[in-house]
TIRO-448227 format. One record per residue: x, y negated, z negated of N, C-alpha, C, O, CB in turn; residue in one letter. Coordinates in steps of 0.05 Angstrom, whole numbers, padded with zeros to 5 digits, always signed. Glycine has a CB too. Layout:
<vexpas>
XYZXYZXYZXYZXYZa...
</vexpas>
This chain:
<vexpas>
-02630+00191-01341-02641+00174-01319-02642+00190-01294-02663+00192-01280-02624+00148-01315x-02619+00203-01287-02617+00219-01263-02640+00240-01260-02652+00243-01239-02591+00234-01263x-02645+00253-01282-02664+00273-01283-02694+00265-01281-02713+00281-01275-02660+00287-01308x-02698+00238-01287-02725+00228-01288-02731+00210-01263-02751+00213-01250-02729+00212-01314x-02714+00194-01257-02719+00175-01235-02724+00188-01209-02742+00180-01195-02696+00157-01232x-02708+00206-01202-02707+00219-01175-02735+00234-01172-02749+00231-01152-02681+00240-01171x-02742+00251-01192-02769+00263-01186-02792+00242-01184-02811+00247-01170-02776+00283-01208x-02791+00221-01198-02812+00200-01195-02812+00189-01168-02833+00185-01156-02809+00177-01215x-02788+00183-01157-02787+00170-01129-02796+00190-01109-02812+00183-01093-02757+00160-01120x-02787+00215-01110-02792+00234-01091-02817+00249-01092-02827+00260-01072-02772+00251-01090x-02827+00250-01115-02853+00266-01120-02876+00248-01124-02892+00243-01107-02850+00284-01143x-02877+00238-01150-02900+00224-01158-02908+00200-01138-02931+00194-01135-02897+00214-01185x-02888+00189-01128-02892+00164-01109-02894+00171-01081-02911+00159-01067-02869+00144-01112x-02879+00190-01070-02876+00193-01042-02893+00214-01030-02905+00207-01010-02848+00199-01037x-02896+00238-01038-02913+00254-01021-02915+00282-01033-02924+00300-01019-02902+00256-00992x-02907+00287-01059-02911+00313-01072-02941+00315-01080-02950+00303-01099-02893+00316-01096x-02955+00331-01065-02982+00338-01074-02987+00366-01073-02974+00380-01058-03004+00324-01059x-03006+00375-01088-03013+00405-01088-03018+00415-01060-03026+00400-01043-03038+00412-01105x-03013+00441-01055-03016+00452-01027-03046+00450-01017-03051+00449-00993-03007+00482-01026x-03065+00449-01036-03094+00449-01028-03101+00420-01020-03121+00416-01008-03114+00459-01053x-03085+00401-01026-03088+00372-01015-03077+00365-00989-03081+00344-00978-03075+00354-01033x-03063+00384-00979-03044+00376-00955-03060+00373-00931-03051+00360-00912-03021+00397-00948x-03085+00383-00931-03103+00380-00905-03111+00350-00905-03115+00340-00883-03132+00400-00907x-03113+00336-00925-03121+00309-00926-03103+00291-00944-03111+00281-00966-03148+00308-00936x-03078+00287-00934-03058+00274-00954-03066+00245-00958-03077+00232-00940-03026+00275-00942x-03060+00235-00981-03064+00208-00985-03046+00191-00971-03024+00202-00966-03064+00202-01012x-03051+00165-00963-03031+00149-00949-03005+00145-00966-03006+00140-00990-03043+00121-00943x-02981+00149-00950-02957+00145-00963-02952+00121-00977-02959+00101-00965-02937+00148-00946x-02943+00118-01000-02941+00091-01012-02916+00076-01001-02897+00089-00992-02939+00093-01045x-02918+00050-01001-02894+00032-01000-02880+00036-01025-02891+00044-01045-02902+00002-00996x-02852+00030-01025-02839+00033-01049-02823+00004-01052-02809-00004-01033-02819+00060-01048x-02824-00010-01073-02809-00033-01079-02792-00023-01104-02802-00018-01125-02828-00060-01085x-02766-00021-01098-02746-00015-01121-02730-00038-01128-02714-00048-01112-02727+00008-01114x-02733-00045-01153-02716-00070-01163-02697-00058-01182-02707-00044-01201-02734-00095-01177x-02671-00062-01180-02652-00055-01198-02641-00077-01210-02630-00093-01195-02633-00039-01188x-02641-00082-01237-02629-00104-01250-02605-00096-01263-02605-00078-01280-02647-00116-01270x-02583-00108-01256-02556-00101-01265-02553-00113-01294-02560-00135-01301-02533-00113-01244x-02540-00094-01310-02532-00101-01336-02555-00109-01356-02552-00126-01374-02512-00122-01333x-02576-00098-01352-02601-00103-01371-02604-00083-01390-02606-00059-01383-02629-00105-01356x-02604-00091-01416-02610-00071-01436-02640-00067-01439-02656-00085-01434-02598-00078-01462x-02647-00042-01447-02675-00036-01450-02690-00051-01473-02714-00054-01472-02678-00006-01455x-02674-00060-01492-02689-00072-01515-02694-00100-01511-02700-00114-01530-02673-00068-01541x-02691-00111-01486-02697-00140-01479-02726-00141-01470-02736-00163-01467-02676-00152-01454x-02739-00120-01465-02767-00121-01458-02786-00127-01482-02780-00119-01504-02774-00095-01447x-02808-00141-01478-02825-00145-01502-02818-00165-01521-02829-00165-01542-02828-00123-01516x-02799-00183-01515-02788-00202-01535-02796-00230-01530-02786-00249-01542-02759-00201-01536x-02816-00234-01510-02827-00259-01506-02814-00273-01481-02827-00292-01471-02823-00276-01532x-02793-00267-01471-02779-00281-01447-02780-00264-01422-02765-00269-01403-02749-00286-01455x-02798-00241-01422-02799-00223-01397-02826-00220-01393-02835-00197-01394-02784-00196-01399x-02844-00242-01387-02873-00235-01386-02880-00219-01357-02900-00204-01356-02891-00263-01390x-02865-00223-01337-02871-00208-01313-02866-00177-01316-02881-00160-01307-02856-00220-01291x-02843-00172-01328-02836-00144-01334-02854-00132-01354-02862-00109-01352-02807-00141-01343x-02861-00146-01374-02880-00137-01394-02908-00131-01381-02921-00111-01387-02884-00157-01416x-02915-00148-01364-02943-00143-01350-02939-00116-01333-02956-00097-01334-02951-00171-01329x-02919-00115-01319-02915-00090-01302-02915-00066-01320-02929-00046-01314-02888-00090-01287x-02901-00068-01341-02899-00045-01361-02927-00037-01371-02933-00013-01375-02880-00054-01385x-02946-00058-01376-02971-00051-01386-02987-00038-01364-03004-00022-01370-02984-00076-01397x-02983-00045-01341-02999-00034-01318-02988-00006-01308-03000+00008-01292-02998-00054-01294x-02963+00001-01318-02952+00025-01307-02944+00044-01326-02957+00048-01346-02929+00019-01290x-02921+00059-01322-02908+00075-01342-02883+00064-01349-02867+00057-01332-02905+00102-01333x-02877+00063-01376-02853+00051-01385-02839+00076-01399-02849+00088-01418-02859+00024-01404x-02815+00081-01389-02797+00103-01401-02779+00089-01421-02762+00072-01414-02779+00119-01379x-02783+00098-01446-02769+00083-01467-02741+00099-01473-02726+00090-01491-02789+00080-01496x-02736+00120-01460-02711+00132-01467-02693+00138-01441-02677+00156-01441-02717+00158-01481x-02696+00122-01422-02681+00125-01399-02652+00113-01403-02647+00092-01415-02696+00112-01377x-02633+00128-01392-02605+00121-01394-02590+00124-01370-02595+00143-01355-02593+00136-01412x-02571+00107-01364-02553+00109-01339-02534+00132-01344-02531+00141-01366-02535+00081-01333x-02523+00142-01323-02504+00163-01323-02475+00149-01326-02457+00164-01333-02506+00180-01296x-02471+00123-01322-02445+00113-01324-02451+00080-01328-02469+00070-01316-02427+00121-01299x-02435+00068-01343-02439+00038-01348-02423+00022-01326-02409+00003-01334-02429+00030-01380x-02423+00028-01301-02412+00013-01280-02431+00011-01257-02446+00029-01251-02388+00024-01271x-02431-00013-01244-02450-00018-01224-02451+00000-01200-02472+00010-01193-02446-00044-01215x-02429+00004-01186-02428+00021-01161-02434+00050-01166-02452+00061-01153-02400+00021-01149x-02422+00062-01185-02426+00092-01189-02454+00096-01202-02466+00117-01199-02401+00104-01208x-02466+00077-01218-02493+00080-01227-02513+00077-01204-02533+00092-01203-02498+00059-01248x-02509+00056-01185-02527+00059-01163-02525+00081-01145-02546+00090-01135-02525+00038-01149x-02502+00092-01140-02497+00116-01125-02513+00139-01136-02523+00156-01122-02467+00123-01125x-02514+00140-01164-02530+00161-01177-02560+00158-01172-02574+00177-01166-02525+00161-01207x-02569+00133-01176-02596+00126-01173-02605+00135-01144-02625+00149-01139-02600+00095-01179x-02587+00126-01125-02596+00133-01096-02593+00161-01088-02606+00169-01069-02581+00117-01076x-02576+00176-01102-02571+00205-01094-02582+00225-01113-02586+00248-01105-02540+00209-01092x-02587+00217-01137-02596+00235-01158-02571+00254-01167-02575+00276-01179-02622+00252-01147x-02548+00245-01160-02525+00263-01167-02507+00246-01189-02507+00222-01191-02506+00270-01138x-02493+00263-01204-02472+00250-01223-02447+00243-01207-02442+00255-01186-02464+00270-01249x-02432+00224-01218-02409+00216-01204-02390+00238-01194-02379+00236-01172-02396+00198-01220x-02384+00259-01210-02366+00278-01199-02378+00291-01173-02363+00301-01156-02359+00300-01221x-02405+00290-01169-02415+00302-01144-02417+00282-01122-02412+00289-01099-02443+00315-01149x-02423+00258-01128-02426+00239-01105-02397+00225-01098-02393+00214-01076-02449+00217-01112x-02379+00225-01120-02352+00217-01114-02344+00190-01121-02321+00181-01118-02349+00219-01088x-02366+00176-01132-02361+00147-01137-02358+00143-01168-02377+00145-01182-02385+00129-01126x-02333+00139-01178-02330+00140-01207-02324+00112-01218-02328+00108-01242-02307+00160-01216x-02315+00093-01202-02309+00066-01211-02316+00046-01191-02320+00054-01168-02281+00064-01217x-02319+00021-01195-02326+00002-01176-02303-00003-01156-02280-00005-01163-02333-00023-01190x-02310-00006-01131-02291-00017-01111-02268+00001-01101-02250-00008-01087-02279-00040-01122x-02269+00026-01109-02247+00045-01102-02253+00066-01081-02235+00080-01072-02237+00059-01128x-02279+00070-01074-02285+00092-01058-02312+00085-01043-02327+00067-01050-02287+00119-01076x-02316+00101-01022-02342+00096-01006-02359+00121-01011-02348+00144-01013-02336+00092-00973x-02384+00117-01014-02404+00138-01018-02403+00154-00989-02407+00142-00968-02434+00126-01026x-02399+00181-00991-02399+00197-00967-02428+00207-00961-02447+00197-00972-02379+00220-00970x-02430+00228-00942-02455+00233-00929-02471+00250-00948-02477+00273-00941-02452+00246-00902x-02477+00240-00970-02498+00253-00989-02524+00243-00981-02526+00219-00973-02493+00246-01019x-02546+00259-00982-02572+00250-00976-02578+00226-00999-02571+00229-01022-02594+00276-00977x-02592+00205-00990-02599+00184-01007-02629+00179-01004-02642+00192-00987-02583+00158-01000x-02640+00162-01021-02668+00156-01021-02674+00142-00995-02696+00147-00984-02675+00139-01045x-02657+00125-00985-02660+00112-00960-02659+00131-00937-02678+00132-00920-02639+00091-00958x-02637+00148-00934-02638+00166-00912-02660+00185-00910-02670+00191-00889-02614+00180-00911x-02669+00194-00934-02692+00214-00935-02718+00199-00925-02732+00208-00907-02697+00227-00967x-02724+00175-00938-02747+00162-00928-02747+00152-00900-02768+00152-00887-02753+00141-00945x-02725+00144-00890-02723+00136-00863-02729+00161-00845-02743+00158-00825-02695+00125-00858x-02719+00184-00852-02724+00207-00836-02753+00213-00836-02763+00224-00817-02708+00231-00845x-02766+00205-00857-02797+00210-00861-02813+00189-00848-02838+00189-00852-02804+00211-00890x-02802+00170-00834-02816+00151-00819-02819+00122-00833-02833+00105-00824-02842+00162-00813x-02806+00120-00856-02806+00092-00870-02788+00072-00859-02766+00078-00851-02799+00095-00899x-02798+00048-00859-02782+00026-00854-02766+00020-00879-02777+00021-00901-02797+00003-00844x-02739+00014-00875-02722+00013-00901-02704-00013-00897-02690-00019-00878-02702+00042-00904x-02708-00028-00922-02694-00053-00922-02681-00057-00952-02691-00046-00971-02715-00077-00915x-02659-00071-00954-02645-00076-00979-02631-00103-00979-02619-00111-00959-02626-00055-00985x-02633-00116-01002-02618-00141-01006-02604-00137-01035-02616-00132-01055-02639-00168-01006x-02579-00141-01033-02564-00139-01059-02550-00164-01067-02544-00180-01050-02543-00116-01058x-02545-00166-01091-02537-00191-01104-02507-00196-01107-02498-00219-01112-02550-00192-01131x-02491-00172-01105-02464-00174-01113-02447-00156-01094-02455-00135-01085-02461-00165-01143x-02421-00168-01090-02404-00156-01073-02398-00130-01080-02391-00114-01062-02382-00170-01070x-02399-00121-01105-02393-00093-01114-02409-00073-01099-02401-00050-01098-02397-00089-01145x-02434-00081-01087-02451-00063-01074-02450-00069-01042-02467-00061-01027-02480-00067-01085x-02429-00082-01035-02425-00087-01006-02426-00060-00990-02420-00038-00999-02397-00101-01000x-02435-00064-00966-02438-00040-00948-02413-00022-00945-02415+00002-00942-02447-00049-00919x-02390-00036-00947-02364-00021-00945-02364+00003-00966-02348+00021-00963-02339-00042-00950x-02380+00002-00986-02381+00025-01006-02399+00045-01000-02399+00065-01014-02386+00016-01031x-02418+00043-00978-02431+00064-00969-02461+00066-00976-02475+00083-00967-02418+00086-00978x-02471+00047-00993-02500+00047-01003-02518+00038-00979-02543+00041-00981-02503+00027-01029x-02507+00028-00959-02524+00018-00937-02535+00042-00919-02551+00037-00902-02508-00003-00918x-02527+00065-00923-02536+00088-00909-02566+00091-00908-02578+00090-00929-02524+00113-00922x-02577+00094-00886-02605+00096-00884-02623+00072-00884-02647+00075-00881-02612+00111-00902x-02610+00048-00887-02626+00024-00889-02626+00011-00859-02605+00009-00846-02613+00003-00912x-02648+00004-00849-02650-00011-00824-02638-00037-00827-02626-00047-00807-02679-00014-00814x-02640-00050-00851-02628-00076-00853-02618-00076-00882-02632-00071-00901-02649-00101-00847x-02592-00082-00885-02578-00084-00911-02564-00109-00916-02541-00112-00907-02557-00062-00914x-02577-00127-00929-02567-00156-00931-02550-00157-00955-02558-00154-00978-02591-00178-00933x-02523-00160-00947-02502-00162-00969-02485-00187-00963-02460-00186-00967-02484-00136-00970x-02497-00208-00952-02482-00232-00944-02476-00250-00969-02488-00271-00974-02498-00248-00923x-02457-00242-00982-02446-00255-01007-02418-00269-01004-02397-00257-00998-02444-00233-01030x-02420-00294-01007-02395-00309-01002-02374-00303-01026-02381-00305-01050-02401-00341-00999x-02348-00297-01017-02329-00293-01038-02308-00313-01038-02300-00322-01016-02318-00268-01036x-02297-00320-01059-02275-00338-01062-02248-00324-01056-02241-00307-01073-02275-00349-01091x-02233-00328-01037-02211-00315-01032-02189-00319-01052-02170-00302-01054-02203-00322-01007x-02191-00340-01068-02170-00345-01088-02179-00334-01116-02165-00338-01135-02164-00378-01091x-02202-00319-01118-02213-00311-01143-02194-00286-01153-02182-00271-01137-02245-00303-01139x-02192-00286-01178-02174-00265-01188-02188-00237-01186-02174-00217-01182-02166-00272-01217x-02215-00235-01189-02229-00211-01186-02251-00212-01163-02274-00219-01169-02241-00205-01212x-02245-00205-01140-02260-00208-01116-02286-00191-01120-02307-00198-01109-02244-00199-01091x-02284-00172-01135-02310-00155-01140-02334-00171-01154-02357-00164-01152-02302-00130-01160x-02327-00193-01167-02347-00205-01182-02362-00227-01166-02376-00244-01178-02333-00216-01208x-02360-00229-01140-02374-00247-01123-02405-00240-01125-02411-00217-01124-02363-00245-01094x-02421-00258-01127-02450-00254-01132-02466-00278-01122-02456-00300-01117-02456-00248-01162x-02491-00274-01119-02512-00294-01112-02534-00293-01131-02540-00271-01141-02523-00289-01085x-02548-00317-01138-02568-00317-01156-02594-00303-01149-02600-00299-01126-02573-00341-01162x-02609-00295-01170-02634-00281-01165-02653-00296-01146-02666-00283-01129-02649-00276-01192x-02654-00324-01147-02672-00338-01131-02667-00334-01101-02685-00331-01085-02672-00367-01139x-02640-00334-01095-02632-00332-01067-02641-00302-01057-02651-00296-01035-02600-00338-01064x-02634-00285-01075-02639-00256-01069-02668-00252-01064-02675-00239-01044-02630-00236-01092x-02686-00264-01079-02715-00260-01078-02722-00274-01053-02738-00263-01037-02731-00271-01105x-02712-00297-01047-02719-00312-01022-02716-00294-00999-02733-00293-00981-02701-00336-01017x-02694-00279-00998-02690-00263-00976-02705-00238-00976-02709-00227-00954-02662-00258-00973x-02714-00227-00999-02731-00206-01001-02758-00212-00991-02769-00196-00975-02731-00198-01028x-02769-00235-00999-02795-00245-00989-02794-00247-00959-02813-00238-00946-02801-00273-01002x-02771-00258-00948-02770-00257-00919-02771-00230-00906-02782-00226-00885-02747-00271-00911x-02759-00213-00918-02758-00184-00907-02787-00172-00909-02797-00159-00891-02736-00164-00925x-02801-00178-00933-02829-00169-00934-02845-00177-00911-02861-00161-00901-02841-00179-00958x-02842-00202-00903-02856-00212-00879-02854-00194-00856-02873-00193-00840-02846-00239-00872x-02833-00180-00853-02829-00165-00828-02837-00138-00830-02835-00123-00811-02802-00165-00820x-02847-00129-00854-02853-00100-00861-02885-00098-00857-02902-00108-00872-02842-00092-00895x-02890-00083-00833-02918-00080-00827-02922-00050-00819-02904-00035-00813-02926-00100-00805x-02949-00044-00820-02957-00017-00809-02945+00007-00825-02956+00016-00845-02947-00016-00779x-02921+00017-00814-02909+00042-00828-02903+00037-00857-02897+00015-00865-02881+00051-00814x-02905+00057-00870-02894+00052-00900-02866+00043-00902-02851+00049-00884-02894+00078-00917x-02858+00028-00922-02833+00019-00927-02822+00023-00953-02836+00028-00973-02832-00006-00922x-02795+00020-00953-02780+00019-00978-02765-00005-00976-02751-00010-00956-02761+00044-00982x-02767-00024-00998-02749-00046-01001-02736-00045-01029-02748-00045-01050-02764-00071-00997x-02709-00044-01026-02693-00045-01051-02681-00070-01056-02666-00078-01038-02673-00026-01052x-02686-00084-01078-02677-00111-01086-02659-00108-01110-02668-00099-01131-02700-00129-01092x-02633-00116-01109-02616-00115-01131-02611-00143-01143-02606-00162-01127-02589-00102-01124x-02612-00146-01168-02608-00169-01182-02586-00170-01201-02585-00151-01217-02630-00176-01194x-02567-00189-01202-02542-00185-01216-02539-00207-01239-02518-00205-01253-02517-00187-01195x-02556-00224-01244-02554-00246-01262-02544-00239-01288-02524-00251-01297-02577-00257-01265x-02557-00218-01302-02549-00212-01329-02519-00204-01331-02509-00202-01354-02567-00190-01340x-02507-00199-01311-02478-00190-01314-02461-00217-01323-02467-00240-01315-02466-00177-01283x-02441-00212-01339-02425-00234-01347-02410-00245-01322-02405-00231-01303-02404-00226-01369x-02403-00272-01324-02409-00289-01345-02439-00300-01344-02451-00302-01323-02388-00311-01345x-02449-00306-01368-02477-00314-01373-02480-00344-01369-02470-00359-01385-02485-00305-01401x-02493-00352-01348-02498-00380-01341-02527-00384-01331-02529-00393-01308-02478-00389-01319x-02547-00379-01346-02573-00383-01336-02581-00412-01330-02568-00431-01339-02592-00372-01355x-02603-00415-01314-02612-00442-01313-02626-00455-01338-02637-00440-01355-02631-00442-01291x-02625-00479-01342-02632-00489-01366-02658-00484-01376-02662-00482-01401-02628-00514-01365x-02680-00481-01356-02705-00473-01364-02706-00447-01376-02719-00443-01397-02722-00475-01342x-02692-00429-01365-02693-00400-01372-02677-00397-01400-02685-00381-01417-02679-00382-01348x-02656-00412-01404-02641-00414-01427-02658-00421-01451-02656-00409-01473-02619-00435-01422x-02676-00442-01445-02694-00453-01465-02716-00430-01472-02723-00427-01495-02708-00481-01454x-02726-00416-01453-02745-00395-01459-02733-00373-01475-02747-00359-01490-02755-00384-01434x-02707-00371-01472-02693-00348-01488-02682-00361-01513-02664-00349-01526-02667-00333-01471x-02689-00384-01521-02682-00396-01547-02652-00401-01549-02641-00399-01571-02692-00380-01569x-02639-00407-01527-02612-00413-01529-02593-00388-01526-02569-00393-01525-02607-00428-01555x-02600-00365-01525-02584-00343-01522-02578-00338-01491-02597-00333-01476-02598-00318-01535x-02554-00340-01482-02546-00342-01453-02549-00316-01438-02554-00315-01414-02517-00351-01450x-02546-00294-01453-02551-00266-01439-02581-00264-01436-02590-00258-01415-02540-00240-01456x-02597-00269-01457-02625-00267-01454-02636-00288-01434-02656-00283-01421-02638-00270-01482x-02624-00311-01431-02632-00331-01412-02628-00320-01386-02644-00327-01368-02618-00357-01416x-02606-00303-01378-02603-00292-01351-02627-00273-01345-02639-00273-01324-02574-00276-01349x-02632-00258-01366-02657-00237-01363-02683-00255-01358-02698-00249-01340-02661-00218-01393x-02687-00276-01373-02713-00294-01370-02713-00303-01343-02734-00302-01330-02715-00319-01390x-02691-00312-01332-02688-00321-01303-02693-00299-01283-02708-00303-01263-02660-00332-01298x-02682-00275-01288-02690-00253-01271-02718-00246-01272-02729-00239-01250-02675-00230-01277x-02733-00246-01294-02759-00240-01298-02774-00261-01283-02792-00253-01268-02766-00240-01327x-02768-00286-01284-02784-00304-01268-02783-00298-01238-02803-00300-01225-02775-00331-01274x-02759-00291-01227-02758-00285-01200-02771-00258-01192-02782-00255-01170-02731-00285-01192x-02769-00240-01209-02786-00214-01205-02814-00220-01204-02828-00207-01189-02781-00193-01229x-02824-00240-01221-02852-00245-01222-02861-00257-01194-02883-00253-01185-02858-00264-01245x-02842-00273-01182-02847-00285-01156-02848-00266-01135-02864-00269-01116-02828-00304-01150x-02830-00246-01137-02832-00224-01118-02855-00207-01119-02865-00199-01099-02810-00209-01121x-02864-00202-01143-02888-00186-01147-02912-00201-01138-02930-00189-01126-02891-00178-01176x-02913-00227-01143-02936-00241-01132-02936-00240-01101-02958-00240-01089-02937-00269-01143x-02915-00240-01089-02916-00238-01060-02927-00212-01052-02944-00210-01035-02889-00242-01047x-02916-00190-01065-02927-00164-01060-02958-00162-01063-02972-00152-01046-02915-00146-01079x-02967-00174-01086-02995-00173-01093-03012-00186-01073-03035-00177-01070-02999-00185-01119x-03003-00206-01059-03017-00221-01037-03018-00205-01013-03034-00213-00996-03004-00247-01031x-03004-00184-01008-03006-00168-00983-03029-00151-00981-03041-00142-01001-02982-00152-00980x-03036-00145-00954-03060-00127-00950-03052-00100-00959-03071-00085-00966-03070-00125-00921x-03025-00090-00961-03022-00064-00969-03012-00062-00999-03001-00041-01007-03003-00051-00950x-03018-00082-01015-03011-00083-01044-03023-00056-01057-03010-00043-01072-03022-00111-01058x-03046-00050-01052-03057-00026-01065-03044+00000-01061-03049+00019-01076-03082-00023-01058x-03028+00001-01040-03013+00028-01036-02983+00023-01040-02967+00037-01028-03019+00042-01007x-02976+00005-01054-02948-00003-01059-02941+00004-01087-02955-00004-01106-02943-00035-01054x-02920+00020-01090-02909+00029-01116-02885+00010-01125-02869+00001-01108-02898+00059-01113x-02883+00004-01148-02861-00013-01158-02846+00000-01180-02858+00009-01199-02871-00038-01168x-02820+00001-01178-02801+00013-01195-02783-00007-01202-02771-00019-01185-02787+00035-01184x-02778-00012-01229-02758-00031-01239-02738-00013-01259-02747-00002-01279-02773-00056-01255x-02712-00013-01252-02694+00001-01268-02670-00015-01272-02662-00030-01255-02688+00027-01256x-02658-00012-01298-02632-00021-01301-02611-00003-01290-02615+00021-01290-02627-00026-01327x-02587-00012-01282-02567+00004-01273-02548+00014-01298-02537+00036-01298-02551-00012-01251x-02546-00004-01319-02532+00002-01342-02538-00021-01361-02549-00040-01352-02502+00006-01337x-02531-00020-01386-02535-00040-01405-02510-00058-01410-02492-00061-01393-02543-00027-01430x-02509-00070-01433-02491-00087-01442-02487-00086-01470-02505-00088-01486-02497-00113-01434x-02458-00081-01479-02452-00078-01507-02455-00104-01524-02463-00103-01547-02423-00067-01510x-02450-00126-01514-02454-00150-01530-02438-00150-01557-02447-00162-01577-02483-00153-01536x-02415-00137-01557-02400-00136-01582-02403-00111-01595-02386-00105-01612-02407-00156-01601x-02423-00096-01591-02426-00069-01606-02401-00051-01602-02392-00047-01580-02452-00054-01597x-02392-00040-01623-02368-00022-01622-02344-00036-01611-02326-00022-01600-02374+00003-01606x-02342-00061-01613-02320-00074-01607-02317-00081-01576-02297-00092-01566-02299-00058-01618x-02339-00074-01562-02340-00079-01532-02354-00104-01526-02377-00107-01535-02353-00055-01516x-02343-00125-01511-02359-00149-01507-02380-00145-01485-02402-00155-01486-02341-00174-01500x-02373-00131-01466-02391-00127-01443-02400-00098-01436-02420-00087-01447-02379-00138-01421x-02385-00086-01417-02391-00056-01409-02369-00045-01394-02351-00060-01387-02417-00054-01392x-02369-00019-01390-02351-00006-01371-02331+00012-01383-02319+00028-01368-02337-00026-01357x-02326+00011-01408-02308+00029-01422-02323+00049-01442-02314+00072-01444-02288+00013-01437x-02342+00041-01457-02356+00058-01476-02381+00068-01466-02393+00057-01447-02360+00044-01500x-02391+00089-01478-02418+00100-01469-02437+00103-01494-02454+00122-01496-02413+00129-01455x-02434+00082-01511-02455+00081-01533-02481+00071-01521-02483+00060-01499-02447+00062-01556x-02503+00074-01537-02529+00066-01528-02529+00039-01515-02537+00037-01492-02549+00066-01551x-02519+00017-01528-02523-00009-01515-02516-00012-01485-02527-00028-01471-02507-00027-01529x-02496+00005-01477-02483+00003-01452-02496+00022-01433-02492+00019-01409-02454+00008-01454x-02511+00041-01442-02524+00060-01423-02553+00062-01422-02564+00073-01403-02516+00086-01429x-02568+00052-01444-02595+00056-01445-02608+00033-01430-02600+00010-01434-02605+00059-01474x-02628+00038-01413-02635+00020-01392-02667+00018-01392-02680+00036-01401-02623+00028-01364x-02678-00004-01381-02707-00003-01377-02714+00011-01352-02699+00009-01332-02720-00031-01377x-02735+00026-01352-02747+00038-01329-02777+00038-01329-02789+00050-01346-02738+00064-01326x-02788+00025-01310-02818+00019-01310-02826+00027-01281-02814+00019-01261-02824-00014-01316x-02849+00043-01281-02859+00051-01255-02888+00043-01254-02902+00049-01273-02856+00082-01251x-02900+00030-01234-02927+00026-01229-02931+00035-01202-02917+00027-01184-02936-00001-01233x-02951+00052-01197-02956+00064-01171-02985+00074-01167-02998+00081-01187-02937+00088-01167x-02995+00074-01144-03023+00083-01142-03028+00110-01153-03012+00129-01146-03031+00082-01114x-03048+00115-01169-03053+00140-01181-03040+00147-01208-03046+00166-01222-03044+00160-01163x-03022+00130-01215-03008+00134-01240-03022+00118-01263-03023+00093-01262-02978+00125-01238x-03031+00131-01285-03044+00118-01304-03022+00105-01323-03001+00116-01327-03063+00136-01318x-03029+00080-01335-03011+00067-01352-03004+00086-01378-03022+00098-01390-03023+00040-01359x-02979+00086-01384-02970+00102-01407-02942+00094-01413-02927+00082-01397-02972+00134-01402x-02937+00102-01437-02909+00100-01450-02897+00127-01453-02909+00144-01466-02910+00087-01479x-02874+00132-01440-02863+00160-01443-02835+00157-01458-02820+00137-01455-02860+00175-01414x-02831+00178-01473-02803+00177-01488-02786+00203-01479-02770+00212-01495-02807+00177-01521x-02790+00212-01457-02777+00236-01448-02758+00233-01423-02749+00253-01412-02798+00256-01442x-02752+00209-01417-02735+00205-01393-02706+00213-01396-02690+00211-01378-02736+00175-01385x
</vexpas>
């Protein structure tokens, strides 16, 4: 994933054009980056992800994308920097701050982009450094001071998308980057009843069905904008979920396929729909 996602973001989407074209460059695209926490790649195309399935049909779906680590903070640090954990220094959740490595946000901000982010879980709180380069980094997540694991504080996808839609309303003129992080598929699995029903009673799949619904709402908001035609959309998982495979209930200890294989879908101006197996 490190070797595929970063070239897509910095080249195919942002401004890598042949030298002969530089006299009349195409308008720089907006970038909507959606990261879905704990989402297995094999949950697409199973009937409860219509928004993501439609996005995949309209863009490029990478079927062999893999995370570099099955933990939220180091995985996102790698997505944002293109570096492996030994290079960027984040190896586990909650124990270190990302230092001054160039990130997607810092590079795009330097190139004149408006940069916004809204995250769904305390594990990505600004104290861990991923806010670098963002004009607005919404990490307002209420934590229970009596909870046994303070890193598990989160907010639902509906609230996150509400805030993302509000951010979109303030993005005008200059190209923009909006990163939206959704956490619902992370354990414990407690989807809304309607989403659980769409997933035929499977709670993990129900969380993904709920996230898909909210992603659909966000994509509809983007589609209604005047700049929709020059907006690239990237959806990526940060890591997967074992669901009992190899004796691991969730993720974080093992690096078998269920825990590291992730969805990666890119829809962007000038990119023809395709399925790729070389990520």
